[in-house]
MARBA-3410 file (N, C-alpha, C, O; in Angstrom, 1 decimal):
249
-24.8,11.4,-26.3,-24.7,12.8,-26.9,-23.2,12.9,-27.3,-22.3,12.7,-26.6 ~ -23.0,13.3,-28.6,-21.7,13.5,-29.1,-21.2,15.0,-28.8,-22.0,15.9,-28.9 ~ -20.0,15.0,-28.4,-19.4,16.3,-28.1,-18.6,16.8,-29.3,-18.0,16.0,-30.0 ~ -18.5,18.1,-29.4,-17.6,18.7,-30.4,-16.2,18.5,-30.0,-15.9,18.3,-28.8 ~ -15.3,18.5,-30.9,-13.9,18.3,-30.6,-13.4,19.4,-29.6,-12.6,19.1,-28.8
-13.9,20.6,-29.8,-13.5,21.7,-28.9,-13.9,21.5,-27.5,-13.2,21.7,-26.6 ~ -15.2,21.1,-27.3,-15.7,20.8,-26.0,-15.0,19.7,-25.3,-14.7,19.7,-24.1 ~ -14.7,18.6,-26.1,-14.0,17.5,-25.6,-12.6,17.9,-25.1,-12.2,17.5,-24.0 ~ -11.9,18.7,-25.9,-10.6,19.1,-25.5,-10.6,20.0,-24.3,-9.7,19.9,-23.4 ~ -11.6,20.8,-24.1,-11.7,21.7,-22.9,-11.9,20.8,-21.7,-11.3,21.0,-20.7
-12.8,19.8,-21.8,-13.1,18.9,-20.7,-11.8,18.1,-20.3,-11.5,18.0,-19.1 ~ -11.1,17.7,-21.3,-9.8,16.9,-21.0,-8.8,17.8,-20.3,-8.1,17.4,-19.4 ~ -8.7,19.0,-20.8,-7.7,20.0,-20.2,-8.1,20.3,-18.8,-7.3,20.4,-17.9 ~ -9.4,20.5,-18.5,-9.9,20.8,-17.2,-9.7,19.6,-16.3,-9.2,19.8,-15.1 ~ -9.9,18.4,-16.8,-9.7,17.2,-16.0,-8.2,17.1,-15.6,-7.8,16.8,-14.5
-7.3,17.3,-16.6,-5.9,17.2,-16.3,-5.4,18.2,-15.3,-4.6,17.9,-14.4 ~ -6.0,19.4,-15.4,-5.6,20.4,-14.4,-6.0,20.0,-13.0,-5.3,20.2,-12.0 ~ -7.2,19.5,-12.8,-7.8,19.1,-11.5,-6.9,18.0,-10.9,-6.7,18.0,-9.7 ~ -6.3,17.2,-11.7,-5.5,16.1,-11.2,-4.1,16.4,-11.0,-3.4,15.9,-10.1 ~ -3.5,17.3,-11.9,-2.1,17.5,-11.8,-1.8,18.9,-11.3,-0.7,19.1,-10.8
-2.7,19.9,-11.4,-2.4,21.2,-11.0,-1.6,22.0,-12.0,-1.1,23.1,-11.7 ~ -1.4,21.5,-13.2,-0.6,22.1,-14.3,-1.5,22.6,-15.4,-2.7,22.1,-15.6 ~ -1.0,23.5,-16.2,-1.7,24.0,-17.4,-3.0,24.6,-17.1,-4.1,24.1,-17.4 ~ -2.9,25.8,-16.5,-4.1,26.5,-16.0,-4.8,27.3,-17.1,-6.0,27.7,-16.8 ~ -4.2,27.4,-18.2,-4.9,28.2,-19.3,-5.8,27.4,-20.1,-5.4,26.6,-20.9
-7.1,27.5,-19.8,-8.2,26.7,-20.4,-9.2,27.7,-21.1,-9.6,28.6,-20.4 ~ -9.5,27.5,-22.3,-10.4,28.4,-23.0,-11.7,28.5,-22.3,-12.4,27.5,-22.0 ~ -12.1,29.8,-22.1,-13.5,30.0,-21.6,-13.6,29.9,-20.1,-14.6,30.0,-19.5 ~ -12.5,29.6,-19.4,-12.5,29.5,-17.9,-11.6,30.5,-17.3,-10.5,30.7,-17.7 ~ -12.1,31.1,-16.2,-11.3,32.1,-15.5,-10.3,31.5,-14.6,-10.6,30.7,-13.8
-9.0,31.8,-14.8,-7.9,31.1,-14.1,-8.0,31.2,-12.6,-7.7,30.2,-11.9 ~ -8.5,32.3,-12.1,-8.6,32.5,-10.6,-9.6,31.5,-10.0,-9.6,31.4,-8.8 ~ -10.5,31.0,-10.8,-11.5,30.1,-10.2,-11.1,28.6,-10.3,-11.7,27.7,-9.7 ~ -10.1,28.3,-11.2,-9.7,26.9,-11.4,-9.2,26.3,-10.1,-9.4,25.1,-9.9 ~ -8.5,27.0,-9.3,-7.8,26.5,-8.2,-8.8,25.8,-7.2,-8.5,24.9,-6.5
-10.1,26.4,-7.2,-11.1,25.9,-6.3,-11.5,24.4,-6.7,-11.6,23.6,-5.9 ~ -11.6,24.3,-8.0,-12.0,22.9,-8.5,-10.8,21.9,-8.3,-11.0,20.8,-8.0 ~ -9.6,22.4,-8.5,-8.4,21.6,-8.3,-8.4,21.1,-6.9,-8.2,19.9,-6.6 ~ -8.6,22.0,-5.9,-8.5,21.7,-4.5,-9.6,20.7,-4.2,-9.4,19.7,-3.4 ~ -10.8,20.9,-4.7,-12.0,20.0,-4.4,-11.7,18.6,-4.9,-11.9,17.6,-4.1
-11.4,18.5,-6.2,-11.2,17.1,-6.8,-10.0,16.4,-6.1,-10.1,15.2,-5.8 ~ -8.9,17.1,-6.0,-7.7,16.5,-5.4,-7.9,16.0,-4.0,-7.5,15.0,-3.5 ~ -8.6,16.9,-3.2,-8.9,16.5,-1.8,-9.8,15.3,-1.7,-9.7,14.5,-0.8 ~ -10.8,15.2,-2.6,-11.7,14.0,-2.6,-10.9,12.7,-2.8,-11.1,11.7,-2.1 ~ -10.0,12.8,-3.8,-9.2,11.6,-4.1,-8.2,11.3,-3.0,-8.1,10.1,-2.6
-7.5,12.3,-2.5,-6.5,12.0,-1.4,-7.2,11.6,-0.1,-6.6,10.7,0.6 ~ -8.3,12.2,0.2,-9.0,11.8,1.4,-9.5,10.3,1.3,-9.5,9.6,2.3 ~ -9.9,9.9,0.1,-10.4,8.5,-0.1,-9.2,7.6,0.1,-9.4,6.5,0.7 ~ -8.0,7.9,-0.3,-6.9,7.1,-0.2,-6.4,7.0,1.3,-6.0,6.0,1.8 ~ -6.5,8.2,2.0,-6.1,8.2,3.4,-7.0,7.3,4.2,-6.6,6.7,5.2
-8.3,7.4,3.9,-9.3,6.5,4.6,-9.1,5.1,4.3,-9.4,4.2,5.2 ~ -8.7,4.7,3.1,-8.6,3.3,2.7,-7.3,2.7,3.3,-7.3,1.5,3.6 ~ -6.3,3.5,3.4,-5.0,3.0,3.9,-4.5,3.8,5.1,-3.5,4.5,5.1 ~ -5.3,3.7,6.2,-5.0,4.5,7.4,-3.7,4.2,8.1,-3.0,5.1,8.6 ~ -3.3,2.9,8.0,-2.0,2.6,8.6,-0.8,3.1,7.8,0.1,3.7,8.4
-0.9,3.0,6.5,0.1,3.5,5.6,0.2,5.0,5.8,1.3,5.6,5.9 ~ -0.9,5.7,5.8,-1.0,7.1,5.8,-0.4,7.6,7.2,0.3,8.7,7.2 ~ -0.7,6.9,8.2,-0.2,7.4,9.6,1.2,7.1,9.8,1.9,7.8,10.6 ~ 1.8,6.1,9.1,3.1,5.6,9.5,4.2,5.8,8.4,5.4,5.8,8.8 ~ 3.8,6.0,7.2,4.9,6.3,6.2,5.3,7.8,6.3,4.5,8.6,6.7
6.5,8.1,5.9,6.9,9.5,5.9,6.0,10.3,5.1,5.6,9.9,3.9 ~ 5.6,11.5,5.6,4.6,12.3,4.9,5.0,12.7,3.5,4.2,12.7,2.6 ~ 6.3,13.0,3.4,6.7,13.5,2.0,6.6,12.4,1.0,6.3,12.6,-0.2 ~ 6.8,11.1,1.4,6.7,10.0,0.5,5.3,9.7,0.2,4.9,9.5,-1.0 ~ 4.4,9.8,1.2,3.0,9.6,0.9,2.4,10.6,0.0,1.7,10.3,-0.9
2.8,11.9,0.2,2.3,13.0,-0.7,2.8,12.8,-2.1,2.1,13.0,-3.0 ~ 4.1,12.3,-2.2,4.6,12.1,-3.6,3.9,10.9,-4.2,3.6,11.0,-5.4 ~ 3.5,9.9,-3.5,2.8,8.8,-4.1,1.4,9.2,-4.6,1.0,8.9,-5.7 ~ 0.7,9.9,-3.7,-0.7,10.3,-4.1,-0.7,11.3,-5.3,-1.5,11.3,-6.2 ~ 0.3,12.2,-5.3,0.5,13.1,-6.4,0.8,12.4,-7.7,0.2,12.7,-8.8
1.7,11.4,-7.6,2.1,10.6,-8.8,0.8,9.9,-9.3,0.5,9.9,-10.5 ~ 0.1,9.2,-8.4,-1.1,8.4,-8.8,-2.1,9.3,-9.4,-2.6,9.0,-10.5 ~ -2.5,10.4,-8.8,-3.5,11.2,-9.3,-3.2,11.9,-10.6,-4.0,12.1,-11.5 ~ -1.9,12.2,-10.8,-1.4,12.9,-12.0,-1.3,12.0,-13.2,-1.5,12.4,-14.4 ~ -0.9,10.7,-13.0,-0.6,9.8,-14.1,-1.4,8.6,-14.4,-1.3,8.0,-15.4
-2.3,8.3,-13.4,-3.1,7.1,-13.6,-4.5,7.5,-14.0,-5.2,8.3,-13.3 ~ -5.0,6.9,-15.0,-6.4,7.1,-15.4,-7.3,6.1,-14.8,-7.3,4.9,-15.2 ~ -8.0,6.5,-13.7,-8.8,5.6,-13.0,-10.0,5.0,-13.8,-10.6,5.7,-14.7 ~ -10.2,3.7,-13.7,-11.2,3.0,-14.5,-12.5,2.7,-13.7,-13.6,2.6,-14.3 ~ -12.4,2.7,-12.4,-13.6,2.3,-11.6,-14.5,3.6,-11.4,-14.0,4.7,-11.2
-15.8,3.3,-11.6,-16.7,4.4,-11.4,-17.2,4.5,-9.9,-18.0,5.4,-9.5 ~ -16.7,3.6,-9.1,-17.0,3.6,-7.6,-15.8,4.1,-6.9,-14.7,3.5,-7.0 ~ -16.0,5.1,-6.1,-14.8,5.7,-5.4,-14.2,4.7,-4.4,-13.0,4.8,-4.2 ~ -15.0,3.9,-3.8,-14.4,3.0,-2.8,-13.4,1.9,-3.4,-12.6,1.3,-2.7 ~ -13.6,1.7,-4.8,-12.7,0.7,-5.4,-11.4,1.4,-5.9,-10.5,0.7,-6.3
-11.3,2.7,-5.9,-10.1,3.4,-6.4,-8.9,2.9,-5.7,-7.8,2.8,-6.3 ~ -8.9,2.7,-4.3,-7.7,2.2,-3.7,-7.0,1.0,-4.2,-5.8,0.8,-4.1 ~ -7.9,0.1,-4.8,-7.3,-1.1,-5.5,-6.4,-0.6,-6.6,-5.3,-1.2,-6.8 ~ -6.8,0.4,-7.4,-6.0,0.9,-8.5,-4.7,1.5,-8.0,-3.7,1.5,-8.6 ~ -4.8,2.2,-6.8,-3.6,2.8,-6.2,-2.6,1.7,-5.8,-1.4,1.8,-6.0
-3.1,0.6,-5.1,-2.3,-0.5,-4.8,-1.6,-1.1,-6.0,-0.4,-1.4,-6.0 ~ -2.4,-1.4,-7.0,-1.9,-2.0,-8.3,-0.9,-1.1,-8.9,0.1,-1.6,-9.4 ~ -1.1,0.2,-8.9,-0.2,1.2,-9.5,1.1,1.2,-8.7,2.2,1.2,-9.3 ~ 1.0,1.0,-7.4,2.2,1.0,-6.6,3.1,-0.2,-6.9,4.3,-0.1,-7.0 ~ 2.4,-1.4,-7.1,3.2,-2.6,-7.4,3.8,-2.5,-8.8,4.9,-2.8,-9.0
3.0,-2.0,-9.8,3.5,-2.0,-11.2,4.6,-1.0,-11.3,5.5,-1.2,-12.2 ~ 4.7,0.0,-10.5,5.8,1.0,-10.6,6.8,0.9,-9.5,7.7,1.7,-9.3 ~ 6.8,-0.3,-8.9,7.9,-0.7,-7.9,8.1,0.4,-6.9,9.3,0.8,-6.6 ~ 7.0,0.9,-6.3,7.2,2.0,-5.3,8.0,1.4,-4.0,8.6,2.2,-3.4 ~ 7.9,0.1,-3.8,8.6,-0.4,-2.6,10.1,-0.1,-2.8,10.8,0.1,-1.8
10.6,-0.2,-4.0,12.0,0.1,-4.3,12.3,1.6,-4.5,13.2,2.2,-3.9 ~ 11.4,2.3,-5.2,11.5,3.7,-5.5,11.6,4.5,-4.2,12.4,5.4,-4.1 ~ 10.7,4.2,-3.2,10.6,4.9,-2.0,11.3,4.2,-0.8,11.2,4.7,0.3 ~ 12.0,3.2,-1.1,12.7,2.4,-0.1,11.8,2.0,1.1,12.1,2.3,2.3 ~ 10.7,1.4,0.7,9.8,0.9,1.7,9.5,-0.6,1.3,8.5,-0.9,0.7
10.4,-1.5,1.7,10.3,-2.9,1.3,9.0,-3.6,1.6,8.5,-4.5,0.9 ~ 8.3,-3.1,2.6,7.1,-3.8,3.1,5.8,-3.1,2.5,4.7,-3.4,2.9 ~ 6.0,-2.1,1.6,4.9,-1.3,1.1,3.8,-2.2,0.5,2.6,-2.0,0.8 ~ 4.2,-3.1,-0.4,3.2,-3.9,-1.1,2.4,-4.8,-0.1,1.2,-4.9,-0.3 ~ 3.0,-5.3,0.9,2.3,-6.1,1.9,1.3,-5.3,2.6,0.2,-5.7,2.8
1.7,-4.1,3.0,0.9,-3.2,3.8,-0.3,-2.7,3.0,-1.5,-2.8,3.5 ~ -0.1,-2.3,1.8,-1.3,-1.9,0.9,-2.2,-3.1,0.6,-3.4,-2.9,0.6 ~ -1.6,-4.2,0.4,-2.5,-5.4,0.2,-3.3,-5.7,1.4,-4.5,-6.0,1.2 ~ -2.8,-5.7,2.6,-3.5,-6.0,3.8,-4.6,-5.0,4.0,-5.8,-5.4,4.3 ~ -4.4,-3.7,3.8,-5.4,-2.7,4.1,-6.5,-2.7,3.0,-7.6,-2.5,3.3
-6.1,-3.0,1.7,-7.1,-3.1,0.7,-8.0,-4.3,0.9,-9.2,-4.2,0.7 ~ -7.4,-5.5,1.4,-8.2,-6.6,1.7,-9.3,-6.4,2.7,-10.4,-6.8,2.6 ~ -8.9,-5.6,3.7,-9.9,-5.2,4.8,-11.0,-4.4,4.1,-12.2,-4.7,4.4 ~ -10.7,-3.4,3.3,-11.7,-2.6,2.7,-12.6,-3.3,1.7,-13.8,-3.1,1.7 ~ -12.0,-4.2,0.9,-12.7,-5.0,0.0,-13.7,-5.9,0.7,-14.9,-6.0,0.3
-13.3,-6.6,1.7,-14.2,-7.5,2.5,-15.3,-6.7,3.1,-16.5,-7.2,3.1 ~ -15.0,-5.5,3.6,-16.1,-4.8,4.3,-17.2,-4.3,3.3,-18.3,-4.3,3.6 ~ -16.8,-4.0,2.0,-17.7,-3.4,1.0,-18.2,-4.5,0.0,-19.1,-4.1,-0.7 ~ -17.7,-5.7,0.0,-18.1,-6.6,-1.0,-19.6,-7.0,-0.8,-20.1,-6.9,0.3 ~ -20.2,-7.5,-1.9,-21.5,-8.0,-1.8,-21.6,-9.3,-0.9,-20.6,-10.0,-0.8
-22.7,-9.5,-0.3,-22.9,-10.7,0.5,-22.8,-11.9,-0.3,-23.4,-12.0,-1.4 ~ -22.1,-12.9,0.2,-22.1,-14.2,-0.4,-23.0,-15.2,0.3,-23.2,-15.1,1.5 ~ -23.6,-16.1,-0.5,-24.5,-17.1,0.2,-23.8,-18.0,1.2,-22.7,-18.5,0.9 ~ -24.4,-18.2,2.3,-23.8,-19.0,3.4,-24.3,-20.5,3.1,-25.5,-20.7,3.0 ~ -23.3,-21.4,3.0,-23.7,-22.8,2.8,-24.5,-23.4,4.0,-24.3,-23.0,5.1
-25.3,-24.3,3.7,-26.0,-25.0,4.8,-25.0,-25.8,5.6,-24.1,-26.5,5.1 ~ -25.2,-25.8,6.9,-24.2,-26.5,7.8,-24.9,-26.9,9.1,-26.0,-26.4,9.5 ~ -24.3,-27.8,9.8,-24.7,-28.2,11.1,-23.6,-27.9,12.1,-22.4,-28.0,11.7 ~ -23.9,-27.5,13.3,-22.9,-27.0,14.2,-22.0,-28.1,14.8,-20.9,-27.8,15.3 ~ -22.4,-29.4,14.8,-21.7,-30.4,15.4,-21.3,-31.5,14.3,-22.0,-31.7,13.4
-20.1,-32.1,14.5,-19.7,-33.1,13.6,-18.3,-33.7,14.0,-17.8,-33.4,15.0 ~ -17.8,-34.5,13.1,-16.5,-35.1,13.4,-15.4,-34.2,12.7,-15.3,-34.1,11.5 ~ -14.5,-33.7,13.6,-13.5,-32.8,13.1,-12.5,-33.4,12.1,-12.0,-32.7,11.2 ~ -12.3,-34.7,12.3,-11.3,-35.3,11.4,-11.9,-35.8,10.1,-11.3,-35.6,9.0 ~ -13.1,-36.3,10.1,-13.6,-37.0,8.9,-14.8,-36.3,8.2,-15.0,-36.6,7.0
-15.4,-35.3,8.8,-16.5,-34.6,8.1,-15.9,-33.3,7.4,-14.8,-32.8,7.8 ~ -16.6,-32.9,6.4,-16.2,-31.7,5.7,-16.5,-30.5,6.6,-17.7,-30.3,7.0 ~ -15.5,-29.7,6.9,-15.6,-28.5,7.7,-15.9,-27.3,6.8,-15.2,-27.1,5.9 ~ -17.0,-26.5,7.1,-17.3,-25.4,6.3,-16.9,-24.1,7.0,-17.1,-23.9,8.2 ~ -16.2,-23.3,6.2,-15.7,-22.0,6.7,-16.5,-20.8,6.2,-17.2,-20.9,5.2
-16.4,-19.7,6.8,-17.0,-18.5,6.4,-16.5,-18.2,4.9,-15.3,-18.1,4.6 ~ -17.5,-18.0,4.0,-17.1,-17.8,2.6,-16.6,-16.4,2.3,-16.0,-16.2,1.2 ~ -16.8,-15.5,3.2,-16.3,-14.1,2.9,-15.0,-14.0,3.6,-14.9,-13.6,4.8 ~ -13.9,-14.2,2.8,-12.6,-14.2,3.4,-11.5,-13.9,2.4,-11.8,-13.9,1.2 ~ -10.3,-13.6,2.9,-9.1,-13.5,2.1,-8.0,-14.1,2.8,-7.8,-13.8,4.0
-7.2,-15.0,2.2,-6.0,-15.6,2.8,-4.8,-15.0,2.1,-4.6,-15.1,0.9 ~ -4.0,-14.3,2.9,-2.9,-13.5,2.3,-1.6,-14.0,2.9,-1.5,-14.5,4.0 ~ -0.5,-14.0,2.1,0.8,-14.3,2.5,1.7,-13.1,2.4,1.7,-12.4,1.3 ~ 2.5,-12.8,3.4,3.3,-11.6,3.5,4.8,-12.0,3.7,5.1,-13.0,4.2 ~ 5.6,-11.1,3.3,7.0,-11.2,3.7,7.4,-10.5,5.0,8.3,-10.8,5.7
6.5,-9.5,5.3,6.7,-8.7,6.5,5.4,-8.7,7.4,4.3,-8.8,6.8 ~ 5.5,-8.7,8.7,4.3,-8.8,9.6,3.6,-7.5,9.7,3.4,-6.9,10.8 ~ 3.0,-7.0,8.6,2.3,-5.7,8.5,1.0,-5.8,9.3,0.5,-4.7,9.6 ~ 0.5,-7.0,9.6,-0.7,-7.1,10.4,-0.5,-6.8,11.9,-1.5,-6.6,12.6 ~ 0.7,-6.7,12.3,0.9,-6.5,13.8,2.0,-5.4,14.1,2.1,-5.0,15.2
2.8,-5.0,13.1,3.8,-4.0,13.3,3.7,-2.8,12.4,3.2,-3.0,11.3 ~ 4.1,-1.7,12.9,4.0,-0.5,12.1,5.4,0.2,12.0,5.6,1.1,11.1 ~ 6.3,-0.2,12.9,7.6,0.5,12.9,8.5,-0.1,11.9,8.6,-1.3,11.8 ~ 9.1,0.7,11.1,10.0,0.2,10.0,11.1,-0.7,10.5,11.3,-1.8,9.9 ~ 11.8,-0.3,11.6,12.9,-1.1,12.1,12.4,-2.5,12.5,13.0,-3.5,12.1
11.3,-2.6,13.2,10.7,-3.9,13.6,10.3,-4.7,12.4,10.5,-6.0,12.4 ~ 9.7,-4.1,11.4,9.2,-4.8,10.2,10.4,-5.4,9.5,10.4,-6.6,9.1 ~ 11.5,-4.7,9.3,12.6,-5.1,8.6,13.4,-6.2,9.3,14.0,-7.1,8.7 ~ 13.3,-6.2,10.6,13.9,-7.3,11.4,13.2,-8.6,11.4,13.7,-9.6,11.8 ~ 11.9,-8.6,11.0,11.1,-9.8,11.0,10.7,-10.3,9.6,9.6,-10.9,9.5
11.6,-10.1,8.7,11.3,-10.6,7.3,11.2,-12.2,7.4,12.0,-12.8,8.0 ~ 10.2,-12.7,6.7,10.0,-14.2,6.7,8.7,-14.5,6.0,8.4,-13.9,5.0 ~ 8.1,-15.6,6.4,6.8,-16.0,5.8,5.7,-15.8,6.8,5.6,-16.5,7.9 ~ 4.8,-14.9,6.5,3.7,-14.6,7.4,2.4,-14.8,6.7,2.3,-14.5,5.5 ~ 1.4,-15.3,7.4,0.1,-15.6,6.8,-1.0,-15.1,7.6,-1.0,-15.1,8.9
-2.0,-14.4,6.9,-3.1,-13.8,7.6,-4.4,-14.2,6.9,-4.5,-14.1,5.7 ~ -5.4,-14.5,7.7,-6.7,-14.8,7.1,-7.7,-13.7,7.6,-7.9,-13.6,8.8 ~ -8.3,-13.0,6.7,-9.3,-12.0,7.0,-10.6,-12.5,6.7,-10.8,-13.2,5.6 ~ -11.6,-12.2,7.5,-13.0,-12.7,7.2,-14.0,-11.7,7.7,-13.7,-10.9,8.6 ~ -15.2,-11.7,7.2,-16.2,-10.8,7.6,-17.3,-11.5,8.4,-17.8,-12.5,8.0
-17.6,-10.9,9.6,-18.7,-11.5,10.5,-20.0,-11.3,9.7,-20.4,-10.1,9.4 ~ -20.8,-12.3,9.6,-22.0,-12.2,8.8,-23.0,-11.2,9.3,-23.6,-10.4,8.5 ~ -23.3,-11.1,10.6,-24.4,-10.3,11.1,-23.9,-8.8,11.2,-24.6,-7.9,10.7 ~ -22.7,-8.6,11.7,-22.3,-7.2,12.0,-21.6,-6.6,10.8,-21.5,-5.4,10.7 ~ -21.0,-7.4,9.9,-20.2,-6.9,8.8,-18.8,-6.5,9.2,-18.1,-6.0,8.4
-18.5,-6.7,10.5,-17.1,-6.3,10.9,-16.1,-7.3,10.4,-16.3,-8.5,10.3 ~ -14.9,-6.7,10.0,-13.9,-7.5,9.4,-12.9,-7.9,10.5,-12.4,-7.0,11.2 ~ -12.6,-9.2,10.6,-11.6,-9.7,11.6,-10.5,-10.3,10.9,-10.6,-10.7,9.7 ~ -9.3,-10.5,11.5,-8.3,-11.3,10.9,-7.6,-12.1,12.0,-7.6,-11.8,13.2 ~ -7.0,-13.2,11.5,-6.3,-14.1,12.4,-4.9,-14.4,11.8,-4.9,-14.8,10.6
-3.9,-14.4,12.5,-2.6,-14.7,12.0,-2.4,-16.2,12.1,-2.7,-16.9,13.1 ~ -1.9,-16.8,11.0,-1.7,-18.2,10.9,-0.3,-18.7,10.7,0.5,-18.0,10.1 ~ 0.0,-19.8,11.3,1.3,-20.4,11.0,1.3,-21.0,9.6,0.2,-21.1,9.0 ~ 2.4,-21.3,9.0,2.4,-21.9,7.6,1.5,-23.2,7.6,0.8,-23.4,6.6 ~ 1.5,-24.0,8.6,0.7,-25.2,8.7,-0.8,-24.8,8.7,-1.5,-25.4,7.9
-1.2,-23.9,9.5,-2.6,-23.6,9.6,-3.1,-22.9,8.4,-4.2,-23.0,8.0 ~ -2.2,-22.1,7.7,-2.6,-21.5,6.5,-2.8,-22.6,5.4,-3.8,-22.4,4.6 ~ -2.0,-23.6,5.4,-2.3,-24.7,4.5,-3.6,-25.4,4.8,-4.3,-25.8,3.9 ~ -3.8,-25.6,6.1,-5.0,-26.3,6.5,-6.2,-25.5,6.1,-7.2,-26.0,5.5 ~ -6.2,-24.2,6.3,-7.3,-23.3,5.9,-7.6,-23.4,4.4,-8.7,-23.5,3.9
-6.5,-23.3,3.6,-6.6,-23.4,2.2,-7.3,-24.7,1.7,-8.1,-24.7,0.8 ~ -6.9,-25.8,2.4,-7.4,-27.1,2.0,-8.9,-27.3,2.4,-9.7,-27.8,1.7 ~ -9.2,-26.7,3.6,-10.6,-26.8,4.1,-11.5,-26.0,3.2,-12.6,-26.5,2.9 ~ -11.0,-24.9,2.7,-11.8,-24.1,1.7,-12.0,-24.9,0.4,-13.0,-24.6,-0.3 ~ -11.1,-25.8,0.1,-11.3,-26.6,-1.1,-12.1,-27.9,-0.8,-12.3,-28.7,-1.8
-12.6,-28.0,0.4,-13.5,-29.1,0.7,-12.8,-30.4,1.1,-13.4,-31.5,1.2 ~ -11.5,-30.3,1.5,-10.7,-31.5,1.9,-10.9,-31.7,3.4,-10.9,-30.7,4.1 ~ -11.1,-32.9,3.8,-11.3,-33.2,5.2,-9.9,-33.1,6.0,-8.9,-33.2,5.4 ~ -10.0,-32.9,7.3,-8.8,-32.7,8.1,-8.0,-34.0,8.1,-6.7,-33.9,8.1 ~ -8.6,-35.1,8.1,-7.9,-36.4,8.1,-7.0,-36.5,6.8,-5.9,-37.0,6.9
-7.6,-36.1,5.7,-6.8,-36.2,4.4,-5.7,-35.1,4.4,-4.6,-35.4,3.9 ~ -6.0,-34.0,5.0,-4.9,-33.0,5.1,-3.7,-33.5,6.0,-2.6,-33.3,5.6 ~ -4.1,-34.1,7.1,-3.0,-34.6,7.9,-2.2,-35.7,7.2,-1.0,-35.9,7.4 ~ -2.9,-36.5,6.4,-2.3,-37.6,5.7,-1.2,-37.0,4.7,-0.2,-37.7,4.4 ~ -1.5,-35.8,4.2,-0.6,-35.2,3.2,0.5,-34.5,3.9,1.5,-34.2,3.2
0.4,-34.2,5.2,1.4,-33.4,5.9,2.9,-33.9,5.7,3.8,-33.0,5.5 ~ 3.2,-35.2,5.7,4.6,-35.6,5.5,5.2,-35.1,4.3,6.4,-35.0,4.2 ~ 4.4,-34.9,3.2,5.0,-34.4,2.0,5.4,-32.9,2.1,6.1,-32.4,1.2 ~ 5.0,-32.3,3.2,5.4,-30.9,3.5,6.5,-30.9,4.5,6.8,-29.9,5.1 ~ 7.1,-32.1,4.8,8.1,-32.3,5.8,7.6,-32.0,7.2,8.3,-31.5,8.0
6.3,-32.3,7.4,5.7,-32.1,8.7,5.4,-33.4,9.3,4.7,-34.3,8.7 ~ 5.9,-33.7,10.5,5.6,-34.9,11.2,4.3,-34.9,11.8,4.0,-34.1,12.6 ~ 3.4,-35.9,11.5,2.1,-36.0,12.0,2.2,-36.7,13.4,2.6,-37.8,13.5 ~ 1.7,-36.0,14.4,1.7,-36.5,15.8,0.3,-36.3,16.3,-0.5,-35.5,15.7 ~ 0.0,-36.9,17.4,-1.3,-36.7,18.1,-1.4,-35.2,18.5,-2.5,-34.7,18.5
-0.3,-34.7,18.8,-0.3,-33.2,19.2,-0.7,-32.3,18.1,-1.4,-31.4,18.2 ~ -0.1,-32.6,16.9,-0.4,-31.8,15.7,-1.9,-31.9,15.4,-2.6,-30.8,15.2 ~ -2.5,-33.1,15.4,-3.9,-33.2,15.1,-4.8,-32.5,16.2,-5.7,-31.8,15.9 ~ -4.4,-32.7,17.5,-5.3,-32.1,18.6,-5.1,-30.6,18.6,-6.1,-29.9,18.8 ~ -3.9,-30.1,18.3,-3.7,-28.7,18.3,-4.5,-28.0,17.2,-5.0,-26.9,17.3
-4.5,-28.7,16.0,-5.2,-28.2,14.9,-6.7,-28.1,15.2,-7.4,-27.2,14.8 ~ -7.3,-29.2,15.8,-8.7,-29.2,16.1,-9.0,-28.2,17.2,-10.0,-27.5,17.1 ~ -8.1,-28.0,18.1,-8.3,-26.9,19.2,-8.4,-25.5,18.5,-9.2,-24.7,18.9 ~ -7.5,-25.3,17.5,-7.6,-24.0,16.8,-8.9,-23.9,16.0,-9.5,-22.8,16.1 ~ -9.3,-24.9,15.4,-10.6,-24.9,14.6,-11.8,-24.7,15.6,-12.7,-24.0,15.2
-11.8,-25.3,16.7,-12.8,-25.0,17.7,-12.9,-23.6,18.1,-13.9,-23.0,18.2 ~ -11.7,-23.0,18.3,-11.6,-21.6,18.7,-12.2,-20.7,17.5,-12.9,-19.7,17.8 ~ -11.8,-21.1,16.3,-12.3,-20.3,15.2,-13.8,-20.5,15.0,-14.4,-19.6,14.4 ~ -14.4,-21.5,15.5,-15.9,-21.7,15.4,-16.5,-20.7,16.3,-17.6,-20.1,16.0 ~ -15.9,-20.4,17.5,-16.5,-19.4,18.4,-16.3,-18.0,17.8,-17.0,-17.1,18.2
-15.4,-17.8,16.9,-15.1,-16.5,16.3,-15.7,-16.4,15.0,-15.4,-15.4,14.3 ~ -16.5,-17.3,14.6,-17.3,-17.3,13.4,-16.5,-17.4,12.1,-17.0,-16.9,11.0 ~ -15.3,-17.9,12.2,-14.6,-18.3,10.9,-15.0,-19.6,10.5,-15.4,-19.9,9.3 ~ -15.1,-20.6,11.4,-15.6,-21.9,11.1,-17.1,-21.9,11.3,-17.6,-21.5,12.4 ~ -17.9,-22.2,10.3,-19.4,-22.2,10.4,-19.8,-23.5,11.1,-20.7,-23.5,12.0
-19.3,-24.6,10.7,-19.8,-25.9,11.2,-19.4,-27.0,10.2,-18.3,-27.0,9.7 ~ -20.3,-28.0,10.0,-20.0,-29.1,9.2,-21.0,-29.3,8.1,-22.2,-28.9,8.2 ~ -20.5,-29.9,7.0,-21.4,-30.2,5.9,-22.5,-31.2,6.3,-22.2,-32.2,6.9 ~ -23.8,-30.9,6.1,-24.8,-31.8,6.5,-24.7,-33.2,5.9,-25.5,-34.1,6.1
END
């Protein structure tokens, strides 16, 4: 259905007011009623962001969080028609506008990325589980991992710290693998060393552990019996936690 130019302009003005709280004079609309719509729409958006980023909402200074949400709602034209996907646009908007520098929160991008990954995994469509057998040779067989995962690299340990001082003191290379339990849908995460993050990445590519260990010297890692046995011990533990499914038949 085609709208007249006048109707379209009124709709756009109404939408802008609901998002920004500015320009209340709209043709055919009583000003004293507009505030109710503004409150309803803005509350829906901000409550969705608070639910998507509970750690950020609880631990960032309130004035900074309020400024972020107001900026996002006022200036970003959301493209997703699904409310649960809107936080991705919030995270992307934060990165594109360098909020980590603007609000002096160096770890902001890491934190928003971590929380979005949890939300995305929880809501994503089910992926097919590959056929596997529970027993096999850890070194030479192809090890199959849970296909519903995200492997993330951070500069700050946002997966375990919330205090600004502690986060800034631990700047470095941090790796986290998030995955979804098939039956319950619960999202879990495991912190990985740089070596184990590399192992996980290669296992997902279908590389055997023996080939991964053979490549280790090129990463300036000395291959020892301890490295191999410790890696297998980790993978056995991950099998009990449903990250490792088993072995390729």
